[in-house]
N, C-alpha and C positions, 0 to 999 in steps of 0.2 A: 227323253229321261226327264224326270220330274226332280224339283228341287230337294235336297236331301234334307229332312226336318230335325236330325240329330244336331245338338249344338256343337259349334266348334270348340277346340281346346280353349281354354283361356289364353290370351295372348301375353306373354311374358313381359314384364315391365323393361328388362334388359334389351328386347328387340323392338318394342313399340312404345311411342310415347304414352304415358299412362292417362292422360286425357281423352286421346284417341282411341285407346283400349276400352276405357268406359264406354265411350260413344259407339264404338264397334259392338259392344255386348246389346245393345238395343236395335241395333241395325236391322237383324233378320239375315245377314248376310253370312257366308262361310268364309274362314280364313283360309289363307294359301300358304302351302307349307312349301318352301324352296330353301336349298342348302342345309337342311336340317332345322330351318327357322320357321315358326310360325308368325306369319306377317298379315298385314292387311291385304285384301286382294287387289292393289292398285299398284300398278307399274306406271311410271313416268317415261314416255318414248323418248328415245334418242333423236335430237334434232339439230344438225349442222347448218350452216356453220357457225358455231360459238353460240348457238341458242340454248342449248344445254351443256354448260360447262360446270365446274364445281359447286357453284352457289346453288344453282338448283338441283342437281342431282342429291348433293350432300343434305340440302335441307328436306328433300323427300325421304330419304333414307332416315334421317333424324325422326320423322314422324313414324315410321314404321312399315313404310311402303319400298318398293325398288325404284331407286333413281338411277337414271342413265345418261351418262356423258356420251357425247360425240366426239370423235376423234378427228374428224375431217379438217384439217387446217387450223387447229386449236391454238397455233402459235399465236392466232390474232388477238387472244387475250394477254398476252406476254410483250409489252413494250421492246423487253431487252432483246427476246427472241426475233421480233420484226425488226429492231434496230440491225441486228447481226444479217439478216437476210435483206436489208434495204437495197433497193437498186438491182438485185439478181432477177426479179421477174421481167426486166427489160432485156434480160439478157439470154433468157429462156431457149430461145432459137440458135444460139450461138455457143453457149457454154455447157458442154455435157456434164459438168460438175455441180450445176446450178439446181437441178432436181434433187441430187442426195443431199445438197446442204440444205434445201428446204425442207426434206423430209427428215433430216436430223433435227431440225429445230422443233418440228411438229413431234417428234418421238419424244424429246426432251419436255415439252410442252404437256404430253399425255401423262409422264412420270408425275411431274407437278400437279396437274388436275386431280390425280387419283389421290395424290398425299391431301392435297386441300380437302377433298370432298370427303375423305375418310376422318378428318379432322371435324368437319361439320356434322358428320352423322353421328358422332358420339358412341360409336359401336353400335348402332339400332339400325335396323333394317339391313338392305342390300345395296352395294354398287355395280352398277353393271357398265359395260362400254361397248357402245354401238359402232360397229365397223361395216361400211360398206363392201359388199363382195367385189362390187364394181371398181373400186380405186387401185391405183396401179401397186401401192405399197400395203394393200390388204394384210400379206402375211406379216410384215414388220409391225403394223399396227397392234395386230392379234398378240404378236409374242411380247411386244413391249408391255402392253396392258397387263399380260398376265405376270410378266417378271415385276409390275409395279404392284402388284397383290390384288388386282381387281377381283371382285367376286364371281363375276359373271362376263361373259363376252355373247353378245348379242349381234346375229349377222343378217342383213337382207340385202336387197337390191342384187340377187343373184343366189345361185344355190351354192352353199358352203359345204360341198361334197368332203374337202381336205381339211375342214376345221379340227377333227378328232386327232388328225396327223400334228398339226400345229400346235396342239393342245397336251400332247402326250407327256411332256414332262409336269404337267400342272393336273394331276387326276382329280383334285379336289374341286377344281373350277368349273363352274355351271357354263354349260355350252349351249345356247338357246338360238335356233334358227327362226327367222322370219318367214312364213309361208301363206299362201292364199287360198289353196284348194286342197282337197284330200290327197289328189295324185301326187303333189309336191311332198305332202307329209308322208306317204308310203315310200317314196323313192329316197328321201332323206334316210329314213329308219332302216331300209334295207341296205343301202349302202354302208350307213354308220354301223350297223349290226355287224358286217364283215370286218369292220375295225374294231370290234369288242368294246363299242361304246353307244350308248343311246342318249337322245336328248336329254337335258335336264328339265326343259320346259320347251314348249314350242308356242311363239307368238302366231295366231291366226288373224291376219290383217285383211280387212273388206276394202278392195280397190275403189269402189264406189264410194265410200265414205272416210278414208283416210286422206292425208295431205302428203305433200312431198312426192317421192318416187314411188309409183303404184305396182302392186304385184300381178300385173296383167301384160299380155305381149302387145295390145293394140289398145287404144282408146275405145275403139268399139266394142271392145271385150269387159268393159268395166261393168255394164249392167247383167252380166253372164250370171244366172242363179246359181251356177256352181260354186260362187262365191259369197252365198247368203250364208250366214252363221247357222241358220235354221237347218241348213243340208251339211254345211262343212263339219261342225262340231260333233253331231250325231255319227257321221260317216267315219270321221277319224276314231272316234271311241270305239266304234264297231269294228273297224280295221285292227286296233290294238287287241281287242279281246279275241277275233280270230286268228290273229298271228301269234297267241300266247303270251303277249308280252306281260310279264308280271308286274314290272315296275310301274307305278302310277308316274305317269308323265303328265304334268300341269299343262293345261291349254288356256293361254291368255287372250282374249279377243281384243282386237284394236280396230279402230274406226268408229267415228261417231258415238262414242260412249260421252254421255254427257251427264246423267242423272243416276241416282240411287236407283231408279227402277231399270235402266239400263244394264246394270251391273247384275241385278236380280234376274233379268231375262235371260241373259247369257249363262249365269249359273245354273238355271233352270235346264237349258239345255246341255249342260255338261261342263262347261268351262270352270275354270278355278278362279281366275282373276280377271282383270282388265287392262288395257294400256291406253292412256291417254297423252296425246302431245300438245295440240293447240291450247286446250286450259291451262296446262301448266306453261305453256311459253308465255303467258301473258300475265303470270303472277309477278307480284313484287320480287320475288328472288329469281325470276327467270334472267338470264345472263345477257340477252339482248338489251338493245336502246330502248328507252321508253316510248320513241316514235314507232319502233318495230311493233310494242305490244299494242300500241292503239290502233294502228293499222288493221292488225289481226282482230282484236277486241271488237271494231266498229263495223269489220266486214260480215256481208251475209251470204248466203248461198248463192244468189243472182249475181254476186259480185265476183265470183270466182270462174275459173276458165281451165279447161283441160287442154293439155298439149303434150308434144313428143320432147321431152329433155335432151340435153345433148348426151346422156348416157345411154339413149335409145330407149327409154322406158316411159310409158304414159305419165304425166305428172300433173298435180292440181295445186294450184295457187291464187292469190288475188290478183285482179286483173287492173295492177297497178300501170301508171304512166309507161313507164318501160316495157313492160309486158305487152301492153296494147300496140305500143309503136312496133316491136319486135314481130308480132304476130302478122301485121300488116304486109311486112317484106319478108317474112320466112321462105315463103315460097320461091322469091326471087333468089334469096340466099342460098337455098337448097339446090337450085338450078346450076347455080356457079361455084357450087363446093367442089374443092379439090383437095388430095391429100397434100399436108405439109410434112417436111422432114422432121420437124420438132414442133412442140408447142410454142406459140409466139405470144401466149397471153401472161397471165399472172402465176399459174402454178401448174406444172405437168401433172395432174391430180388422177385422171382416170386412164384404166387400161385400155379402153376403147372411149374414142372420143368423136362425135360428131363433126365437129369443127375442126380439130386437128387432123382427122383422118379422112376428112371429105366424104362423110357416109351419108348420101342422099336419104332423105326422110327421117332424119335424125336431127336432134336441135342444132343451130347453129350460133351458138353465142358462148362464153366463158362463163361457166356455171360458179367457178369459185369467184370470180370478180362480182357476179350479180348477186350471190349470197352473202358474200361479204359487205356488201353495199347495204342490204337488207338488215344486217344484224347491226350496223351502225345507224339504221332508221333512214337511209336515204331513200325517200319515196320515189325520186326521179330515176334512179338507176338499179333500186333492188329488186330480187325476185323474192316474194313473200309466200312462202308455202303455207297452206292452211287447210284443216279437215272440213267436212261439212258440219252443219248444224248450230244452232246458237248456242252460245257458251253459259255454262250455269250461272254467271253474273252479269249476263250481258256484256256491256261495254264497260264495265268496271274493273279496276285493276286490284285484285285482291291478294292474299297471302298465300303461300301453300297451305298452312294449317287451316285457314277457311275454307279452300277449295276441297280438303279432305275430308273436312267436317260435312260439308255439304253433301259430297258424294256418299256418306255414310248415314246420312239423314233421310228417313222415309218421305214421300213426297208430301204426304198429307200432314207431317210434323213440321216440314220446311214451308208449306203453305201458312199453317197456323203461326208460324214464328215471323213469318213476311207481314 
């Protein structure tokens, strides 16, 4: 598929920042239509724990893109909610009510975060909530996000076959699965069609390029060519045509997107937009600690490592002191792993957990503890997820506006300006 030479509709000022709309007019890119709005073709990926909260998501939406909150343990941005659950984590193994009380605090935080992001967005762009299918209270997070008025629910880390059921009382909300190959897309569409609903968009995430939990069964599969954008996007478009799907379902390419040329390349293949995580995580508006941003901004591909997460999925992160130390003893921990009756760590967050359930071959650490430490900028204890590729501004920490302007600027113009 070739790039559509026809111009995109003018971006309305009530949906997109006026300065960025003018920048977009000379970008040579196509806009993306989501939820009845003509938007910049840029989506900020959801990043937990607490990396993409209301400040980042609201700022991206205010520019005219789609900003995405991550709901996992989002209470950590709310001191009163943390105080109300203080000490509960030490009783996780004894108190049956502990998980319910922590979940309730997180659901209250979801409501607050959506409201705060909406205020920051000034009615522009769209706001999404990222919910991992693998978390134990997945259904609760989806429902509370929808009740709070989120524009879209984005689900990865598992196949959200039941998402249309959970959202049946919210027909206007956008439902967006994250998938990595055309087989997964075909399965979701066929299952959802029986429920009289189609995805409102699909994120196509490349496991070899993205950060965090990756959409492949094993680390050895990360380089499988079936995940390449050049193969997946045309295959998905061909399937939709053959299936007679009249609704245009936007495809959003995720993983390794860093420059204007990357956006143009995937649009040439048939994608409508792109999703970026790491470049947004290190912006001034990113909700994590400045030290977190420094670690991600200064890391290079050779500083990263792939491993099996406690959720049983391949993952990619910066090889920090904690991760290096853990990987040295991982095989020994897996050899003696055994099922516990209950979680004995910070937060019983996953439906299946390698550490709690004693699953050999899965990670043997508390992901909530390690990601929360990273959000606080704790290099000695944190797990710092990161995607591949150099960042648009190198190790510099710049604003969301600067990043989006850079993504909309042709390479030759950017070089001339530099």
